[in-house]
PyMOL Python script that loads the backbone (N, CA, C, O; Angstrom):
from pymol import cmd

cmd.read_pdbstr("""\
ATOM      1  N   UNK A   1     -25.089 -54.383   0.486  1.00  0.00           N
ATOM      2  CA  UNK A   1     -25.005 -53.329  -0.534  1.00  0.00           C
ATOM      3  C   UNK A   1     -25.752 -52.037  -0.061  1.00  0.00           C
ATOM      4  O   UNK A   1     -25.269 -50.906  -0.117  1.00  0.00           O
ATOM      5  N   UNK A   2     -26.926 -52.340   0.385  1.00  0.00           N
ATOM      6  CA  UNK A   2     -27.789 -51.210   0.859  1.00  0.00           C
ATOM      7  C   UNK A   2     -27.157 -50.543   2.057  1.00  0.00           C
ATOM      8  O   UNK A   2     -27.200 -49.318   2.164  1.00  0.00           O
ATOM      9  N   UNK A   3     -26.595 -51.272   2.926  1.00  0.00           N
ATOM     10  CA  UNK A   3     -25.915 -50.722   4.145  1.00  0.00           C
ATOM     11  C   UNK A   3     -24.720 -49.873   3.639  1.00  0.00           C
ATOM     12  O   UNK A   3     -24.457 -48.807   4.195  1.00  0.00           O
ATOM     13  N   UNK A   4     -24.039 -50.304   2.658  1.00  0.00           N
ATOM     14  CA  UNK A   4     -22.894 -49.558   2.114  1.00  0.00           C
ATOM     15  C   UNK A   4     -23.386 -48.247   1.521  1.00  0.00           C
ATOM     16  O   UNK A   4     -22.733 -47.226   1.737  1.00  0.00           O
ATOM     17  N   UNK A   5     -24.418 -48.209   0.840  1.00  0.00           N
ATOM     18  CA  UNK A   5     -24.953 -46.996   0.218  1.00  0.00           C
ATOM     19  C   UNK A   5     -25.470 -46.069   1.308  1.00  0.00           C
ATOM     20  O   UNK A   5     -25.354 -44.849   1.196  1.00  0.00           O
ATOM     21  N   UNK A   6     -26.061 -46.664   2.397  1.00  0.00           N
ATOM     22  CA  UNK A   6     -26.599 -45.834   3.439  1.00  0.00           C
ATOM     23  C   UNK A   6     -25.370 -45.162   4.223  1.00  0.00           C
ATOM     24  O   UNK A   6     -25.428 -43.979   4.557  1.00  0.00           O
ATOM     25  N   UNK A   7     -24.295 -45.938   4.493  1.00  0.00           N
ATOM     26  CA  UNK A   7     -23.150 -45.351   5.157  1.00  0.00           C
ATOM     27  C   UNK A   7     -22.474 -44.353   4.260  1.00  0.00           C
ATOM     28  O   UNK A   7     -21.965 -43.338   4.735  1.00  0.00           O
ATOM     29  N   UNK A   8     -22.455 -44.621   2.959  1.00  0.00           N
ATOM     30  CA  UNK A   8     -21.913 -43.694   2.011  1.00  0.00           C
ATOM     31  C   UNK A   8     -22.635 -42.400   2.023  1.00  0.00           C
ATOM     32  O   UNK A   8     -22.017 -41.335   2.029  1.00  0.00           O
ATOM     33  N   UNK A   9     -23.937 -42.469   2.028  1.00  0.00           N
ATOM     34  CA  UNK A   9     -24.746 -41.301   2.075  1.00  0.00           C
ATOM     35  C   UNK A   9     -24.589 -40.492   3.403  1.00  0.00           C
ATOM     36  O   UNK A   9     -24.533 -39.262   3.396  1.00  0.00           O
ATOM     37  N   UNK A  10     -24.524 -41.209   4.493  1.00  0.00           N
ATOM     38  CA  UNK A  10     -24.342 -40.548   5.781  1.00  0.00           C
ATOM     39  C   UNK A  10     -22.924 -39.865   5.760  1.00  0.00           C
ATOM     40  O   UNK A  10     -22.808 -38.688   6.103  1.00  0.00           O
ATOM     41  N   UNK A  11     -21.926 -40.563   5.384  1.00  0.00           N
ATOM     42  CA  UNK A  11     -20.641 -39.931   5.405  1.00  0.00           C
ATOM     43  C   UNK A  11     -20.520 -38.748   4.452  1.00  0.00           C
ATOM     44  O   UNK A  11     -19.779 -37.797   4.697  1.00  0.00           O
ATOM     45  N   UNK A  12     -21.277 -38.838   3.352  1.00  0.00           N
ATOM     46  CA  UNK A  12     -21.316 -37.667   2.364  1.00  0.00           C
ATOM     47  C   UNK A  12     -21.947 -36.496   3.051  1.00  0.00           C
ATOM     48  O   UNK A  12     -21.460 -35.371   2.943  1.00  0.00           O
ATOM     49  N   UNK A  13     -23.045 -36.746   3.770  1.00  0.00           N
ATOM     50  CA  UNK A  13     -23.721 -35.677   4.423  1.00  0.00           C
ATOM     51  C   UNK A  13     -22.871 -35.019   5.520  1.00  0.00           C
ATOM     52  O   UNK A  13     -22.854 -33.799   5.689  1.00  0.00           O
ATOM     53  N   UNK A  14     -22.135 -35.932   6.289  1.00  0.00           N
ATOM     54  CA  UNK A  14     -21.297 -35.404   7.386  1.00  0.00           C
ATOM     55  C   UNK A  14     -20.180 -34.575   6.779  1.00  0.00           C
ATOM     56  O   UNK A  14     -19.919 -33.462   7.236  1.00  0.00           O
ATOM     57  N   UNK A  15     -19.530 -35.088   5.780  1.00  0.00           N
ATOM     58  CA  UNK A  15     -18.502 -34.303   5.124  1.00  0.00           C
ATOM     59  C   UNK A  15     -18.941 -33.032   4.496  1.00  0.00           C
ATOM     60  O   UNK A  15     -18.212 -32.041   4.479  1.00  0.00           O
ATOM     61  N   UNK A  16     -20.183 -33.058   3.957  1.00  0.00           N
ATOM     62  CA  UNK A  16     -20.786 -31.828   3.339  1.00  0.00           C
ATOM     63  C   UNK A  16     -20.918 -30.752   4.451  1.00  0.00           C
ATOM     64  O   UNK A  16     -20.539 -29.597   4.259  1.00  0.00           O
ATOM     65  N   UNK A  17     -21.474 -31.171   5.630  1.00  0.00           N
ATOM     66  CA  UNK A  17     -21.584 -30.244   6.729  1.00  0.00           C
ATOM     67  C   UNK A  17     -20.219 -29.779   7.184  1.00  0.00           C
ATOM     68  O   UNK A  17     -20.032 -28.595   7.465  1.00  0.00           O
ATOM     69  N   UNK A  18     -19.301 -30.650   7.257  1.00  0.00           N
ATOM     70  CA  UNK A  18     -17.946 -30.256   7.707  1.00  0.00           C
ATOM     71  C   UNK A  18     -17.332 -29.239   6.746  1.00  0.00           C
ATOM     72  O   UNK A  18     -16.719 -28.251   7.153  1.00  0.00           O
ATOM     73  N   UNK A  19     -17.521 -29.522   5.441  1.00  0.00           N
ATOM     74  CA  UNK A  19     -17.061 -28.507   4.397  1.00  0.00           C
ATOM     75  C   UNK A  19     -17.725 -27.193   4.512  1.00  0.00           C
ATOM     76  O   UNK A  19     -17.107 -26.135   4.387  1.00  0.00           O
ATOM     77  N   UNK A  20     -19.117 -27.280   4.777  1.00  0.00           N
ATOM     78  CA  UNK A  20     -19.776 -26.001   4.977  1.00  0.00           C
ATOM     79  C   UNK A  20     -19.297 -25.261   6.231  1.00  0.00           C
ATOM     80  O   UNK A  20     -19.214 -24.033   6.237  1.00  0.00           O
ATOM     81  N   UNK A  21     -18.998 -25.978   7.242  1.00  0.00           N
ATOM     82  CA  UNK A  21     -18.491 -25.360   8.481  1.00  0.00           C
ATOM     83  C   UNK A  21     -17.168 -24.722   8.164  1.00  0.00           C
ATOM     84  O   UNK A  21     -16.921 -23.575   8.539  1.00  0.00           O
ATOM     85  N   UNK A  22     -16.307 -25.450   7.475  1.00  0.00           N
ATOM     86  CA  UNK A  22     -14.988 -24.906   7.077  1.00  0.00           C
ATOM     87  C   UNK A  22     -15.167 -23.683   6.208  1.00  0.00           C
ATOM     88  O   UNK A  22     -14.481 -22.687   6.435  1.00  0.00           O
ATOM     89  N   UNK A  23     -16.029 -23.701   5.250  1.00  0.00           N
ATOM     90  CA  UNK A  23     -16.283 -22.559   4.337  1.00  0.00           C
ATOM     91  C   UNK A  23     -16.851 -21.344   5.219  1.00  0.00           C
ATOM     92  O   UNK A  23     -16.415 -20.204   5.062  1.00  0.00           O
ATOM     93  N   UNK A  24     -17.791 -21.634   6.104  1.00  0.00           N
ATOM     94  CA  UNK A  24     -18.243 -20.605   6.980  1.00  0.00           C
ATOM     95  C   UNK A  24     -17.215 -20.013   7.831  1.00  0.00           C
ATOM     96  O   UNK A  24     -17.166 -18.793   7.994  1.00  0.00           O
ATOM     97  N   UNK A  25     -16.367 -20.841   8.398  1.00  0.00           N
ATOM     98  CA  UNK A  25     -15.236 -20.384   9.178  1.00  0.00           C
ATOM     99  C   UNK A  25     -14.311 -19.516   8.358  1.00  0.00           C
ATOM    100  O   UNK A  25     -13.883 -18.445   8.788  1.00  0.00           O
ATOM    101  N   UNK A  26     -14.000 -20.022   7.117  1.00  0.00           N
ATOM    102  CA  UNK A  26     -13.082 -19.255   6.221  1.00  0.00           C
ATOM    103  C   UNK A  26     -13.653 -17.896   5.900  1.00  0.00           C
ATOM    104  O   UNK A  26     -12.907 -16.917   5.887  1.00  0.00           O
ATOM    105  N   UNK A  27     -14.920 -17.791   5.644  1.00  0.00           N
ATOM    106  CA  UNK A  27     -15.591 -16.608   5.331  1.00  0.00           C
ATOM    107  C   UNK A  27     -15.603 -15.644   6.518  1.00  0.00           C
ATOM    108  O   UNK A  27     -15.485 -14.429   6.359  1.00  0.00           O
ATOM    109  N   UNK A  28     -15.749 -16.219   7.700  1.00  0.00           N
ATOM    110  CA  UNK A  28     -15.807 -15.398   8.949  1.00  0.00           C
ATOM    111  C   UNK A  28     -14.368 -14.856   9.187  1.00  0.00           C
ATOM    112  O   UNK A  28     -14.203 -13.696   9.565  1.00  0.00           O
ATOM    113  N   UNK A  29     -13.362 -15.673   8.972  1.00  0.00           N
ATOM    114  CA  UNK A  29     -11.985 -15.228   9.142  1.00  0.00           C
ATOM    115  C   UNK A  29     -11.629 -14.170   8.179  1.00  0.00           C
ATOM    116  O   UNK A  29     -11.024 -13.163   8.550  1.00  0.00           O
ATOM    117  N   UNK A  30     -11.992 -14.367   6.930  1.00  0.00           N
ATOM    118  CA  UNK A  30     -11.673 -13.284   5.855  1.00  0.00           C
ATOM    119  C   UNK A  30     -12.389 -12.034   6.205  1.00  0.00           C
ATOM    120  O   UNK A  30     -11.815 -10.954   6.071  1.00  0.00           O
ATOM    121  N   UNK A  31     -13.635 -12.113   6.657  1.00  0.00           N
ATOM    122  CA  UNK A  31     -14.440 -10.977   7.021  1.00  0.00           C
ATOM    123  C   UNK A  31     -13.772 -10.173   8.093  1.00  0.00           C
ATOM    124  O   UNK A  31     -13.683  -8.947   8.024  1.00  0.00           O
ATOM    125  N   UNK A  32     -13.288 -10.911   9.122  1.00  0.00           N
ATOM    126  CA  UNK A  32     -12.553 -10.248  10.289  1.00  0.00           C
ATOM    127  C   UNK A  32     -11.286  -9.696   9.753  1.00  0.00           C
ATOM    128  O   UNK A  32     -10.934  -8.577  10.126  1.00  0.00           O
ATOM    129  N   UNK A  33     -10.580 -10.361   8.928  1.00  0.00           N
ATOM    130  CA  UNK A  33      -9.363  -9.881   8.389  1.00  0.00           C
ATOM    131  C   UNK A  33      -9.549  -8.548   7.578  1.00  0.00           C
ATOM    132  O   UNK A  33      -8.748  -7.618   7.672  1.00  0.00           O
ATOM    133  N   UNK A  34     -10.682  -8.521   6.762  1.00  0.00           N
ATOM    134  CA  UNK A  34     -10.961  -7.353   5.974  1.00  0.00           C
ATOM    135  C   UNK A  34     -11.354  -6.166   6.911  1.00  0.00           C
ATOM    136  O   UNK A  34     -11.019  -5.002   6.688  1.00  0.00           O
ATOM    137  N   UNK A  35     -12.067  -6.557   7.938  1.00  0.00           N
ATOM    138  CA  UNK A  35     -12.456  -5.466   8.936  1.00  0.00           C
ATOM    139  C   UNK A  35     -11.231  -4.822   9.598  1.00  0.00           C
ATOM    140  O   UNK A  35     -11.120  -3.609   9.777  1.00  0.00           O
ATOM    141  N   UNK A  36     -10.261  -5.806   9.968  1.00  0.00           N
ATOM    142  CA  UNK A  36      -9.004  -5.349  10.635  1.00  0.00           C
ATOM    143  C   UNK A  36      -8.198  -4.525   9.667  1.00  0.00           C
ATOM    144  O   UNK A  36      -7.600  -3.524  10.063  1.00  0.00           O
ATOM    145  N   UNK A  37      -8.161  -4.923   8.379  1.00  0.00           N
ATOM    146  CA  UNK A  37      -7.371  -4.188   7.385  1.00  0.00           C
ATOM    147  C   UNK A  37      -8.027  -2.766   7.201  1.00  0.00           C
ATOM    148  O   UNK A  37      -7.331  -1.758   7.080  1.00  0.00           O
ATOM    149  N   UNK A  38      -9.328  -2.742   7.187  1.00  0.00           N
ATOM    150  CA  UNK A  38     -10.058  -1.488   6.990  1.00  0.00           C
ATOM    151  C   UNK A  38      -9.721  -0.498   8.196  1.00  0.00           C
ATOM    152  O   UNK A  38      -9.521   0.699   7.987  1.00  0.00           O
ATOM    153  N   UNK A  39      -9.671  -1.035   9.402  1.00  0.00           N
ATOM    154  CA  UNK A  39      -9.420  -0.254  10.540  1.00  0.00           C
ATOM    155  C   UNK A  39      -7.862   0.210  10.497  1.00  0.00           C
ATOM    156  O   UNK A  39      -7.533   1.333  10.878  1.00  0.00           O
ATOM    157  N   UNK A  40      -7.002  -0.665  10.044  1.00  0.00           N
ATOM    158  CA  UNK A  40      -5.621  -0.243   9.926  1.00  0.00           C
ATOM    159  C   UNK A  40      -5.446   0.847   8.802  1.00  0.00           C
ATOM    160  O   UNK A  40      -4.664   1.787   8.943  1.00  0.00           O
ATOM    161  N   UNK A  41      -6.179   0.675   7.734  1.00  0.00           N
ATOM    162  CA  UNK A  41      -6.144   1.702   6.684  1.00  0.00           C
ATOM    163  C   UNK A  41      -6.623   3.050   7.182  1.00  0.00           C
ATOM    164  O   UNK A  41      -6.000   4.075   6.908  1.00  0.00           O
ATOM    165  N   UNK A  42      -7.764   3.055   7.938  1.00  0.00           N
ATOM    166  CA  UNK A  42      -8.274   4.309   8.532  1.00  0.00           C
ATOM    167  C   UNK A  42      -7.229   4.912   9.495  1.00  0.00           C
ATOM    168  O   UNK A  42      -7.047   6.129   9.488  1.00  0.00           O
ATOM    169  N   UNK A  43      -6.554   4.125  10.299  1.00  0.00           N
ATOM    170  CA  UNK A  43      -5.511   4.628  11.216  1.00  0.00           C
ATOM    171  C   UNK A  43      -4.362   5.194  10.449  1.00  0.00           C
ATOM    172  O   UNK A  43      -3.854   6.257  10.807  1.00  0.00           O
ATOM    173  N   UNK A  44      -3.911   4.505   9.367  1.00  0.00           N
ATOM    174  CA  UNK A  44      -2.780   5.005   8.577  1.00  0.00           C
ATOM    175  C   UNK A  44      -3.185   6.356   7.877  1.00  0.00           C
ATOM    176  O   UNK A  44      -2.396   7.298   7.792  1.00  0.00           O
ATOM    177  N   UNK A  45      -4.368   6.386   7.421  1.00  0.00           N
ATOM    178  CA  UNK A  45      -4.809   7.639   6.734  1.00  0.00           C
ATOM    179  C   UNK A  45      -4.839   8.770   7.756  1.00  0.00           C
ATOM    180  O   UNK A  45      -4.400   9.877   7.443  1.00  0.00           O
ATOM    181  N   UNK A  46      -5.323   8.541   8.922  1.00  0.00           N
ATOM    182  CA  UNK A  46      -5.290   9.562  10.042  1.00  0.00           C
ATOM    183  C   UNK A  46      -3.826   9.925  10.364  1.00  0.00           C
ATOM    184  O   UNK A  46      -3.544  11.110  10.541  1.00  0.00           O
ATOM    185  N   UNK A  47      -2.911   9.000  10.448  1.00  0.00           N
ATOM    186  CA  UNK A  47      -1.558   9.329  10.774  1.00  0.00           C
ATOM    187  C   UNK A  47      -0.980  10.143   9.663  1.00  0.00           C
ATOM    188  O   UNK A  47      -0.273  11.097   9.988  1.00  0.00           O
ATOM    189  N   UNK A  48      -1.194   9.886   8.339  1.00  0.00           N
ATOM    190  CA  UNK A  48      -0.707  10.628   7.280  1.00  0.00           C
ATOM    191  C   UNK A  48      -1.280  12.059   7.303  1.00  0.00           C
ATOM    192  O   UNK A  48      -0.554  13.007   7.005  1.00  0.00           O
ATOM    193  N   UNK A  49      -2.521  12.225   7.638  1.00  0.00           N
ATOM    194  CA  UNK A  49      -3.102  13.564   7.736  1.00  0.00           C
ATOM    195  C   UNK A  49      -2.471  14.358   8.866  1.00  0.00           C
ATOM    196  O   UNK A  49      -2.182  15.543   8.704  1.00  0.00           O
ATOM    197  N   UNK A  50      -2.250  13.709  10.023  1.00  0.00           N
ATOM    198  CA  UNK A  50      -1.604  14.398  11.139  1.00  0.00           C
ATOM    199  C   UNK A  50      -0.150  14.743  10.786  1.00  0.00           C
ATOM    200  O   UNK A  50       0.363  15.805  11.138  1.00  0.00           O
ATOM    201  N   UNK A  51       0.485  13.811  10.083  1.00  0.00           N
ATOM    202  CA  UNK A  51       1.984  14.138   9.680  1.00  0.00           C
ATOM    203  C   UNK A  51       2.054  15.322   8.767  1.00  0.00           C
ATOM    204  O   UNK A  51       2.950  16.159   8.887  1.00  0.00           O
ATOM    205  N   UNK A  52       1.080  15.406   7.818  1.00  0.00           N
ATOM    206  CA  UNK A  52       1.132  16.503   6.864  1.00  0.00           C
ATOM    207  C   UNK A  52       0.836  17.806   7.605  1.00  0.00           C
ATOM    208  O   UNK A  52       1.453  18.829   7.307  1.00  0.00           O
ATOM    209  N   UNK A  53      -0.091  17.794   8.562  1.00  0.00           N
ATOM    210  CA  UNK A  53      -0.356  19.037   9.328  1.00  0.00           C
ATOM    211  C   UNK A  53       0.892  19.366  10.149  1.00  0.00           C
ATOM    212  O   UNK A  53       1.267  20.539  10.190  1.00  0.00           O
ATOM    213  N   UNK A  54       1.546  18.435  10.789  1.00  0.00           N
ATOM    214  CA  UNK A  54       2.733  18.713  11.455  1.00  0.00           C
ATOM    215  C   UNK A  54       3.856  19.208  10.598  1.00  0.00           C
ATOM    216  O   UNK A  54       4.601  20.107  10.988  1.00  0.00           O
ATOM    217  N   UNK A  55       3.984  18.624   9.428  1.00  0.00           N
ATOM    218  CA  UNK A  55       4.994  19.089   8.461  1.00  0.00           C
ATOM    219  C   UNK A  55       4.738  20.611   8.058  1.00  0.00           C
ATOM    220  O   UNK A  55       5.678  21.394   7.921  1.00  0.00           O
ATOM    221  N   UNK A  56       3.456  20.966   7.883  1.00  0.00           N
ATOM    222  CA  UNK A  56       3.137  22.341   7.555  1.00  0.00           C
ATOM    223  C   UNK A  56       3.486  23.225   8.659  1.00  0.00           C
ATOM    224  O   UNK A  56       4.000  24.318   8.421  1.00  0.00           O
ATOM    225  N   UNK A  57       3.222  22.801   9.960  1.00  0.00           N
ATOM    226  CA  UNK A  57       3.530  23.689  11.067  1.00  0.00           C
ATOM    227  C   UNK A  57       5.036  23.818  11.193  1.00  0.00           C
ATOM    228  O   UNK A  57       5.537  24.891  11.527  1.00  0.00           O
ATOM    229  N   UNK A  58       5.771  22.736  10.931  1.00  0.00           N
ATOM    230  CA  UNK A  58       7.277  22.860  11.083  1.00  0.00           C
ATOM    231  C   UNK A  58       7.880  23.689  10.000  1.00  0.00           C
ATOM    232  O   UNK A  58       8.862  24.399  10.216  1.00  0.00           O
ATOM    233  N   UNK A  59       7.291  23.602   8.820  1.00  0.00           N
ATOM    234  CA  UNK A  59       7.756  24.448   7.715  1.00  0.00           C
ATOM    235  C   UNK A  59       7.544  25.910   8.097  1.00  0.00           C
ATOM    236  O   UNK A  59       8.416  26.741   7.840  1.00  0.00           O
ATOM    237  N   UNK A  60       6.412  26.241   8.702  1.00  0.00           N
ATOM    238  CA  UNK A  60       6.170  27.613   9.144  1.00  0.00           C
ATOM    239  C   UNK A  60       7.177  28.096  10.167  1.00  0.00           C
ATOM    240  O   UNK A  60       7.627  29.241  10.125  1.00  0.00           O
ATOM    241  N   UNK A  61       7.530  27.195  11.100  1.00  0.00           N
ATOM    242  CA  UNK A  61       8.475  27.537  12.150  1.00  0.00           C
ATOM    243  C   UNK A  61       9.843  27.728  11.564  1.00  0.00           C
ATOM    244  O   UNK A  61      10.590  28.612  11.984  1.00  0.00           O
ATOM    245  N   UNK A  62      10.191  26.872  10.556  1.00  0.00           N
ATOM    246  CA  UNK A  62      11.549  27.023   9.861  1.00  0.00           C
ATOM    247  C   UNK A  62      11.514  28.381   9.198  1.00  0.00           C
ATOM    248  O   UNK A  62      12.474  29.131   9.375  1.00  0.00           O
ATOM    249  N   UNK A  63      10.553  28.743   8.492  1.00  0.00           N
ATOM    250  CA  UNK A  63      10.455  29.980   7.718  1.00  0.00           C
ATOM    251  C   UNK A  63      10.617  31.164   8.775  1.00  0.00           C
ATOM    252  O   UNK A  63      11.360  32.118   8.539  1.00  0.00           O
ATOM    253  N   UNK A  64       9.934  31.057   9.867  1.00  0.00           N
ATOM    254  CA  UNK A  64      10.064  32.124  10.932  1.00  0.00           C
ATOM    255  C   UNK A  64      11.489  32.208  11.444  1.00  0.00           C
ATOM    256  O   UNK A  64      12.003  33.313  11.619  1.00  0.00           O
ATOM    257  N   UNK A  65      12.127  31.118  11.682  1.00  0.00           N
ATOM    258  CA  UNK A  65      13.519  31.096  12.234  1.00  0.00           C
ATOM    259  C   UNK A  65      14.495  31.663  11.179  1.00  0.00           C
ATOM    260  O   UNK A  65      15.417  32.412  11.503  1.00  0.00           O
ATOM    261  N   UNK A  66      14.254  31.272   9.875  1.00  0.00           N
ATOM    262  CA  UNK A  66      15.120  31.795   8.838  1.00  0.00           C
ATOM    263  C   UNK A  66      15.008  33.338   8.769  1.00  0.00           C
ATOM    264  O   UNK A  66      15.995  34.041   8.554  1.00  0.00           O
ATOM    265  N   UNK A  67      13.734  33.847   8.965  1.00  0.00           N
ATOM    266  CA  UNK A  67      13.587  35.281   8.978  1.00  0.00           C
ATOM    267  C   UNK A  67      14.285  35.898  10.128  1.00  0.00           C
ATOM    268  O   UNK A  67      14.895  36.956   9.973  1.00  0.00           O
ATOM    269  N   UNK A  68      14.230  35.286  11.300  1.00  0.00           N
ATOM    270  CA  UNK A  68      14.919  35.819  12.443  1.00  0.00           C
ATOM    271  C   UNK A  68      16.459  35.814  12.221  1.00  0.00           C
ATOM    272  O   UNK A  68      17.137  36.770  12.597  1.00  0.00           O
ATOM    273  N   UNK A  69      17.006  34.736  11.609  1.00  0.00           N
ATOM    274  CA  UNK A  69      18.406  34.618  11.342  1.00  0.00           C
ATOM    275  C   UNK A  69      18.791  35.792  10.410  1.00  0.00           C
ATOM    276  O   UNK A  69      19.789  36.476  10.642  1.00  0.00           O
ATOM    277  N   UNK A  70      18.009  36.002   9.392  1.00  0.00           N
ATOM    278  CA  UNK A  70      18.307  37.048   8.405  1.00  0.00           C
ATOM    279  C   UNK A  70      18.303  38.395   9.112  1.00  0.00           C
ATOM    280  O   UNK A  70      19.197  39.213   8.898  1.00  0.00           O
ATOM    281  N   UNK A  71      17.311  38.625   9.946  1.00  0.00           N
ATOM    282  CA  UNK A  71      17.294  39.916  10.709  1.00  0.00           C
ATOM    283  C   UNK A  71      18.454  40.056  11.582  1.00  0.00           C
ATOM    284  O   UNK A  71      19.027  41.144  11.645  1.00  0.00           O
ATOM    285  N   UNK A  72      18.865  39.019  12.285  1.00  0.00           N
ATOM    286  CA  UNK A  72      20.023  39.072  13.149  1.00  0.00           C
ATOM    287  C   UNK A  72      21.322  39.353  12.341  1.00  0.00           C
ATOM    288  O   UNK A  72      22.170  40.154  12.734  1.00  0.00           O
ATOM    289  N   UNK A  73      21.418  38.659  11.215  1.00  0.00           N
ATOM    290  CA  UNK A  73      22.595  38.925  10.345  1.00  0.00           C
ATOM    291  C   UNK A  73      22.616  40.367   9.838  1.00  0.00           C
ATOM    292  O   UNK A  73      23.683  40.980   9.809  1.00  0.00           O
ATOM    293  N   UNK A  74      21.522  40.903   9.456  1.00  0.00           N
ATOM    294  CA  UNK A  74      21.354  42.295   9.125  1.00  0.00           C
ATOM    295  C   UNK A  74      21.809  43.224  10.221  1.00  0.00           C
ATOM    296  O   UNK A  74      22.601  44.144  10.015  1.00  0.00           O
ATOM    297  N   UNK A  75      21.257  42.938  11.439  1.00  0.00           N
ATOM    298  CA  UNK A  75      21.644  43.752  12.570  1.00  0.00           C
ATOM    299  C   UNK A  75      23.128  43.633  12.878  1.00  0.00           C
ATOM    300  O   UNK A  75      23.749  44.640  13.216  1.00  0.00           O
ATOM    301  N   UNK A  76      23.729  42.444  12.778  1.00  0.00           N
ATOM    302  CA  UNK A  76      25.086  42.211  13.041  1.00  0.00           C
ATOM    303  C   UNK A  76      25.984  42.998  11.999  1.00  0.00           C
ATOM    304  O   UNK A  76      27.025  43.539  12.372  1.00  0.00           O
ATOM    305  N   UNK A  77      25.559  43.048  10.693  1.00  0.00           N
ATOM    306  CA  UNK A  77      26.270  43.765   9.705  1.00  0.00           C
ATOM    307  C   UNK A  77      26.265  45.268  10.062  1.00  0.00           C
ATOM    308  O   UNK A  77      27.267  45.967   9.914  1.00  0.00           O
ATOM    309  N   UNK A  78      25.071  45.740  10.547  1.00  0.00           N
ATOM    310  CA  UNK A  78      24.939  47.155  10.839  1.00  0.00           C
ATOM    311  C   UNK A  78      25.895  47.539  12.057  1.00  0.00           C
ATOM    312  O   UNK A  78      26.533  48.592  12.057  1.00  0.00           O
ATOM    313  N   UNK A  79      25.946  46.621  13.082  1.00  0.00           N
ATOM    314  CA  UNK A  79      26.832  46.843  14.195  1.00  0.00           C
ATOM    315  C   UNK A  79      28.293  46.846  13.732  1.00  0.00           C
ATOM    316  O   UNK A  79      29.067  47.695  14.174  1.00  0.00           O
ATOM    317  N   UNK A  80      28.677  45.940  12.875  1.00  0.00           N
ATOM    318  CA  UNK A  80      30.014  45.891  12.414  1.00  0.00           C
ATOM    319  C   UNK A  80      30.376  47.217  11.664  1.00  0.00           C
ATOM    320  O   UNK A  80      31.458  47.771  11.856  1.00  0.00           O
ATOM    321  N   UNK A  81      29.467  47.684  10.836  1.00  0.00           N
ATOM    322  CA  UNK A  81      29.644  48.926  10.105  1.00  0.00           C
ATOM    323  C   UNK A  81      29.846  50.127  11.065  1.00  0.00           C
ATOM    324  O   UNK A  81      30.733  50.962  10.887  1.00  0.00           O
ATOM    325  N   UNK A  82      28.962  50.159  12.100  1.00  0.00           N
ATOM    326  CA  UNK A  82      29.074  51.222  13.143  1.00  0.00           C
ATOM    327  C   UNK A  82      30.422  51.114  13.900  1.00  0.00           C
ATOM    328  O   UNK A  82      31.048  52.130  14.200  1.00  0.00           O
ATOM    329  N   UNK A  83      30.846  49.911  14.195  1.00  0.00           N
ATOM    330  CA  UNK A  83      32.092  49.762  14.986  1.00  0.00           C
ATOM    331  C   UNK A  83      33.326  50.128  14.137  1.00  0.00           C
ATOM    332  O   UNK A  83      34.372  50.475  14.685  1.00  0.00           O
ATOM    333  N   UNK A  84      33.206  50.054  12.842  1.00  0.00           N
ATOM    334  CA  UNK A  84      34.358  50.357  11.958  1.00  0.00           C
ATOM    335  C   UNK A  84      34.517  51.818  11.773  1.00  0.00           C
ATOM    336  O   UNK A  84      35.577  52.271  11.341  1.00  0.00           O
ATOM    337  N   UNK A  85      33.546  52.551  12.071  1.00  0.00           N
ATOM    338  CA  UNK A  85      33.595  54.097  11.855  1.00  0.00           C
ATOM    339  C   UNK A  85      34.558  54.746  12.816  1.00  0.00           C
ATOM    340  O   UNK A  85      34.727  55.965  12.792  1.00  0.00           O
TER     341      UNK A  85
END
""", "prot")
cmd.dss("prot")
cmd.show_as("cartoon", "prot")
cmd.util.cbc("prot")
cmd.orient("prot")
């Protein structure tokens, strides 16, 4: 009976350490996962910022091209009027 209690106690201690190791490993994995997600979030935020800047630049270019088209259309109309005289 005493031997059984001793073995039971030893097994309990071993399983307790094993569980602690598993918990420690789980915490470590979750910590690494959290850090990875934080890095991904930072990268995504940077990409969004760069995309917004690029969108603003492109909107400016589109506005400039629209102005050029309008100026060319005006010039074209003036040439047509001159040619009809």
